[in-house]
VMD Tcl script that builds the backbone (N, CA, C; Angstrom):
set m [mol new atoms 234]
animate dup $m
set s [atomselect $m all]
$s set {name element resname resid chain x y z} {
  {N N MET 1 A 31.682 -31.928 -30.919}
  {CA C MET 1 A 30.901 -30.952 -30.187}
  {C C MET 1 A 31.743 -30.408 -29.045}
  {N N ILE 2 A 31.617 -29.111 -28.789}
  {CA C ILE 2 A 32.384 -28.450 -27.732}
  {C C ILE 2 A 31.555 -28.439 -26.459}
  {N N ASP 3 A 32.185 -28.805 -25.345}
  {CA C ASP 3 A 31.509 -28.736 -24.049}
  {C C ASP 3 A 31.493 -27.298 -23.566}
  {N N ASN 4 A 30.323 -26.746 -23.414}
  {CA C ASN 4 A 30.188 -25.381 -22.935}
  {C C ASN 4 A 29.257 -25.395 -21.729}
  {N N PRO 5 A 29.748 -25.071 -20.537}
  {CA C PRO 5 A 28.901 -25.129 -19.346}
  {C C PRO 5 A 27.813 -24.063 -19.340}
  {N N TYR 6 A 27.878 -23.089 -20.246}
  {CA C TYR 6 A 26.892 -22.015 -20.276}
  {C C TYR 6 A 25.744 -22.286 -21.251}
  {N N VAL 7 A 25.779 -23.414 -21.919}
  {CA C VAL 7 A 24.739 -23.761 -22.878}
  {C C VAL 7 A 23.906 -24.905 -22.295}
  {N N ASN 8 A 22.581 -24.709 -22.261}
  {CA C ASN 8 A 21.675 -25.744 -21.752}
  {C C ASN 8 A 21.174 -26.587 -22.914}
  {N N ASP 9 A 20.761 -27.802 -22.601}
  {CA C ASP 9 A 20.171 -28.673 -23.612}
  {C C ASP 9 A 18.675 -28.425 -23.771}
  {N N GLY 10 A 18.118 -27.564 -22.959}
  {CA C GLY 10 A 16.685 -27.290 -23.032}
  {C C GLY 10 A 16.331 -26.161 -22.092}
  {N N PRO 11 A 15.045 -25.930 -21.916}
  {CA C PRO 11 A 14.632 -24.854 -21.015}
  {C C PRO 11 A 15.011 -25.192 -19.577}
  {N N PRO 12 A 15.221 -24.173 -18.760}
  {CA C PRO 12 A 15.583 -24.443 -17.362}
  {C C PRO 12 A 14.455 -25.172 -16.642}
  {N N ALA 13 A 14.828 -26.069 -15.767}
  {CA C ALA 13 A 13.834 -26.826 -15.013}
  {C C ALA 13 A 13.154 -25.908 -14.012}
  {N N LYS 14 A 11.825 -26.054 -13.891}
  {CA C LYS 14 A 11.089 -25.258 -12.915}
  {C C LYS 14 A 11.234 -25.905 -11.550}
  {N N SER 15 A 11.605 -25.105 -10.584}
  {CA C SER 15 A 11.709 -25.644 -9.233}
  {C C SER 15 A 10.379 -25.434 -8.528}
  {N N SER 16 A 9.953 -26.426 -7.800}
  {CA C SER 16 A 8.699 -26.305 -7.070}
  {C C SER 16 A 8.972 -25.591 -5.742}
  {N N PRO 17 A 8.004 -24.803 -5.263}
  {CA C PRO 17 A 8.226 -24.090 -4.007}
  {C C PRO 17 A 8.368 -25.061 -2.847}
  {N N VAL 18 A 9.164 -24.672 -1.884}
  {CA C VAL 18 A 9.389 -25.497 -0.704}
  {C C VAL 18 A 8.126 -25.464 0.156}
  {N N THR 19 A 7.678 -26.644 0.589}
  {CA C THR 19 A 6.502 -26.752 1.449}
  {C C THR 19 A 6.953 -27.175 2.835}
  {N N ARG 20 A 6.505 -26.433 3.850}
  {CA C ARG 20 A 6.870 -26.742 5.238}
  {C C ARG 20 A 5.639 -26.626 6.120}
  {N N TRP 21 A 5.535 -27.541 7.074}
  {CA C TRP 21 A 4.524 -27.456 8.127}
  {C C TRP 21 A 5.190 -26.752 9.292}
  {N N ILE 22 A 4.556 -25.713 9.817}
  {CA C ILE 22 A 5.172 -24.908 10.874}
  {C C ILE 22 A 4.151 -24.652 11.975}
  {N N ASP 23 A 4.599 -24.790 13.219}
  {CA C ASP 23 A 3.771 -24.396 14.353}
  {C C ASP 23 A 3.933 -22.896 14.561}
  {N N ALA 24 A 2.890 -22.263 15.075}
  {CA C ALA 24 A 2.942 -20.822 15.299}
  {C C ALA 24 A 2.048 -20.458 16.473}
  {N N THR 25 A 2.216 -19.223 16.944}
  {CA C THR 25 A 1.408 -18.677 18.029}
  {C C THR 25 A 0.692 -17.436 17.517}
  {N N VAL 26 A -0.609 -17.349 17.779}
  {CA C VAL 26 A -1.378 -16.167 17.385}
  {C C VAL 26 A -0.940 -15.013 18.276}
  {N N THR 27 A -0.532 -13.900 17.662}
  {CA C THR 27 A -0.098 -12.728 18.423}
  {C C THR 27 A -1.083 -11.571 18.326}
  {N N SER 28 A -1.989 -11.621 17.362}
  {CA C SER 28 A -2.983 -10.565 17.181}
  {C C SER 28 A -4.147 -11.151 16.385}
  {N N THR 29 A -5.354 -10.633 16.670}
  {CA C THR 29 A -6.513 -11.123 15.933}
  {C C THR 29 A -7.114 -10.071 15.008}
  {N N ALA 30 A -6.744 -8.816 15.162}
  {CA C ALA 30 A -7.276 -7.763 14.289}
  {C C ALA 30 A -6.158 -6.785 13.940}
  {N N PRO 31 A -5.419 -7.000 12.894}
  {CA C PRO 31 A -5.496 -8.097 11.932}
  {C C PRO 31 A -4.870 -9.368 12.502}
  {N N LEU 32 A -5.223 -10.502 11.925}
  {CA C LEU 32 A -4.694 -11.787 12.357}
  {C C LEU 32 A -3.206 -11.860 12.041}
  {N N MET 33 A -2.386 -12.100 13.063}
  {CA C MET 33 A -0.934 -12.219 12.907}
  {C C MET 33 A -0.464 -13.418 13.718}
  {N N VAL 34 A 0.538 -14.140 13.194}
  {CA C VAL 34 A 1.102 -15.284 13.903}
  {C C VAL 34 A 2.618 -15.165 13.944}
  {N N GLN 35 A 3.203 -15.645 15.050}
  {CA C GLN 35 A 4.655 -15.727 15.196}
  {C C GLN 35 A 5.057 -17.163 14.884}
  {N N LEU 36 A 5.829 -17.356 13.817}
  {CA C LEU 36 A 6.230 -18.692 13.390}
  {C C LEU 36 A 7.345 -19.217 14.274}
  {N N ASP 37 A 7.214 -20.459 14.729}
  {CA C ASP 37 A 8.257 -21.086 15.544}
  {C C ASP 37 A 9.534 -21.238 14.724}
  {N N GLY 38 A 10.668 -20.888 15.316}
  {CA C GLY 38 A 11.949 -21.058 14.646}
  {C C GLY 38 A 12.331 -19.904 13.738}
  {N N PHE 39 A 11.506 -18.857 13.667}
  {CA C PHE 39 A 11.808 -17.687 12.849}
  {C C PHE 39 A 11.948 -16.476 13.764}
  {N N ASP 40 A 12.933 -15.641 13.496}
  {CA C ASP 40 A 13.167 -14.453 14.308}
  {C C ASP 40 A 12.463 -13.218 13.772}
  {N N GLU 41 A 11.789 -13.343 12.636}
  {CA C GLU 41 A 11.130 -12.195 12.040}
  {C C GLU 41 A 9.916 -11.769 12.862}
  {N N ALA 42 A 9.410 -10.599 12.541}
  {CA C ALA 42 A 8.198 -10.090 13.188}
  {C C ALA 42 A 7.028 -11.007 12.861}
  {N N PRO 43 A 5.958 -10.965 13.663}
  {CA C PRO 43 A 4.778 -11.775 13.352}
  {C C PRO 43 A 4.301 -11.547 11.924}
  {N N GLN 44 A 3.788 -12.613 11.303}
  {CA C GLN 44 A 3.378 -12.594 9.903}
  {C C GLN 44 A 1.867 -12.675 9.782}
  {N N GLU 45 A 1.347 -12.031 8.749}
  {CA C GLU 45 A -0.078 -12.126 8.436}
  {C C GLU 45 A -0.276 -13.243 7.421}
  {N N PRO 46 A -1.264 -14.125 7.607}
  {CA C PRO 46 A -1.507 -15.176 6.611}
  {C C PRO 46 A -1.829 -14.568 5.248}
  {N N THR 47 A -1.430 -15.249 4.183}
  {CA C THR 47 A -1.701 -14.742 2.837}
  {C C THR 47 A -3.033 -15.246 2.300}
  {N N LYS 48 A -3.594 -16.263 2.924}
  {CA C LYS 48 A -4.902 -16.811 2.550}
  {C C LYS 48 A -5.794 -16.769 3.791}
  {N N PRO 49 A -7.124 -16.746 3.634}
  {CA C PRO 49 A -7.996 -16.782 4.815}
  {C C PRO 49 A -7.729 -18.047 5.630}
  {N N PRO 50 A -7.697 -17.945 6.965}
  {CA C PRO 50 A -7.462 -19.137 7.784}
  {C C PRO 50 A -8.582 -20.158 7.604}
  {N N LEU 51 A -8.242 -21.419 7.767}
  {CA C LEU 51 A -9.224 -22.489 7.628}
  {C C LEU 51 A -9.836 -22.864 8.973}
  {N N VAL 52 A -9.652 -22.012 9.970}
  {CA C VAL 52 A -10.215 -22.223 11.300}
  {C C VAL 52 A -10.676 -20.861 11.820}
  {N N GLY 53 A -11.776 -20.845 12.572}
  {CA C GLY 53 A -12.296 -19.590 13.105}
  {C C GLY 53 A -12.174 -19.544 14.613}
  {N N GLY 54 A -12.495 -18.391 15.179}
  {CA C GLY 54 A -12.511 -18.241 16.624}
  {C C GLY 54 A -11.141 -18.229 17.270}
  {N N LEU 55 A -10.131 -17.793 16.557}
  {CA C LEU 55 A -8.783 -17.748 17.127}
  {C C LEU 55 A -8.663 -16.600 18.121}
  {N N VAL 56 A -7.902 -16.843 19.184}
  {CA C VAL 56 A -7.614 -15.801 20.167}
  {C C VAL 56 A -6.101 -15.719 20.345}
  {N N VAL 57 A -5.653 -14.596 20.911}
  {CA C VAL 57 A -4.225 -14.400 21.150}
  {C C VAL 57 A -3.709 -15.518 22.054}
  {N N THR 58 A -2.539 -16.027 21.762}
  {CA C THR 58 A -1.805 -17.135 22.413}
  {C C THR 58 A -2.251 -18.514 21.949}
  {N N ASP 59 A -3.241 -18.625 21.066}
  {CA C ASP 59 A -3.594 -19.937 20.507}
  {C C ASP 59 A -2.402 -20.482 19.729}
  {N N ARG 60 A -2.191 -21.782 19.832}
  {CA C ARG 60 A -1.163 -22.462 19.048}
  {C C ARG 60 A -1.845 -23.007 17.798}
  {N N VAL 61 A -1.247 -22.752 16.633}
  {CA C VAL 61 A -1.858 -23.153 15.366}
  {C C VAL 61 A -0.846 -23.886 14.491}
  {N N LEU 62 A -1.378 -24.681 13.572}
  {CA C LEU 62 A -0.577 -25.377 12.578}
  {C C LEU 62 A -0.703 -24.621 11.262}
  {N N CYS 63 A 0.434 -24.292 10.656}
  {CA C CYS 63 A 0.446 -23.520 9.418}
  {C C CYS 63 A 1.137 -24.297 8.315}
  {N N LEU 64 A 0.750 -24.007 7.095}
  {CA C LEU 64 A 1.412 -24.539 5.916}
  {C C LEU 64 A 2.085 -23.368 5.218}
  {N N LEU 65 A 3.399 -23.458 5.056}
  {CA C LEU 65 A 4.169 -22.426 4.378}
  {C C LEU 65 A 4.654 -23.017 3.069}
  {N N GLN 66 A 4.154 -22.485 1.962}
  {CA C GLN 66 A 4.556 -22.971 0.649}
  {C C GLN 66 A 5.016 -21.775 -0.170}
  {N N GLY 67 A 6.314 -21.769 -0.456}
  {CA C GLY 67 A 6.880 -20.614 -1.136}
  {C C GLY 67 A 6.729 -19.398 -0.249}
  {N N ARG 68 A 5.949 -18.424 -0.708}
  {CA C ARG 68 A 5.707 -17.209 0.075}
  {C C ARG 68 A 4.284 -17.149 0.608}
  {N N GLN 69 A 3.541 -18.255 0.540}
  {CA C GLN 69 A 2.160 -18.272 1.014}
  {C C GLN 69 A 2.072 -18.969 2.370}
  {N N LEU 70 A 1.329 -18.377 3.275}
  {CA C LEU 70 A 1.148 -18.914 4.625}
  {C C LEU 70 A -0.338 -19.129 4.869}
  {N N VAL 71 A -0.719 -20.365 5.215}
  {CA C VAL 71 A -2.117 -20.705 5.477}
  {C C VAL 71 A -2.204 -21.323 6.868}
  {N N ILE 72 A -3.140 -20.819 7.688}
  {CA C ILE 72 A -3.392 -21.422 9.003}
  {C C ILE 72 A -4.397 -22.542 8.798}
  {N N LEU 73 A -3.985 -23.764 9.144}
  {CA C LEU 73 A -4.834 -24.930 8.889}
  {C C LEU 73 A -5.685 -25.329 10.089}
  {N N GLY 74 A -5.195 -25.126 11.294}
  {CA C GLY 74 A -5.975 -25.545 12.444}
  {C C GLY 74 A -5.368 -25.091 13.742}
  {N N ARG 75 A -6.190 -25.186 14.790}
  {CA C ARG 75 A -5.762 -24.793 16.134}
  {C C ARG 75 A -5.537 -26.062 16.954}
  {N N TYR 76 A -4.451 -26.090 17.707}
  {CA C TYR 76 A -4.184 -27.219 18.584}
  {C C TYR 76 A -5.179 -27.212 19.734}
  {N N GLY 77 A -5.676 -28.385 20.084}
  {CA C GLY 77 A -6.601 -28.512 21.202}
  {C C GLY 77 A -8.048 -28.236 20.824}
  {N N GLY 78 A -8.334 -28.199 19.515}
  {CA C GLY 78 A -9.710 -28.042 19.069}
  {C C GLY 78 A -10.019 -26.683 18.731}
}
mol reanalyze $m
mol bondsrecalc $m
mol representation Tube
mol addrep $m
């Protein structure tokens, strides 16, 4: 058998999306936007409805970033 680096023994393995817990700051409430800690990009809009209500600008929140989806899970301090 010839070794060929371009031939696979089966289908390519599916990679699972990277999951990260990220702190963020609410920068706008209409529409809801958050600035992710450690990212230089513009504030981001969550891709799923937040799991906490009553957010105001400057609230610190915990977010789950999985692949390209961003979910706000909770607000620090209640």
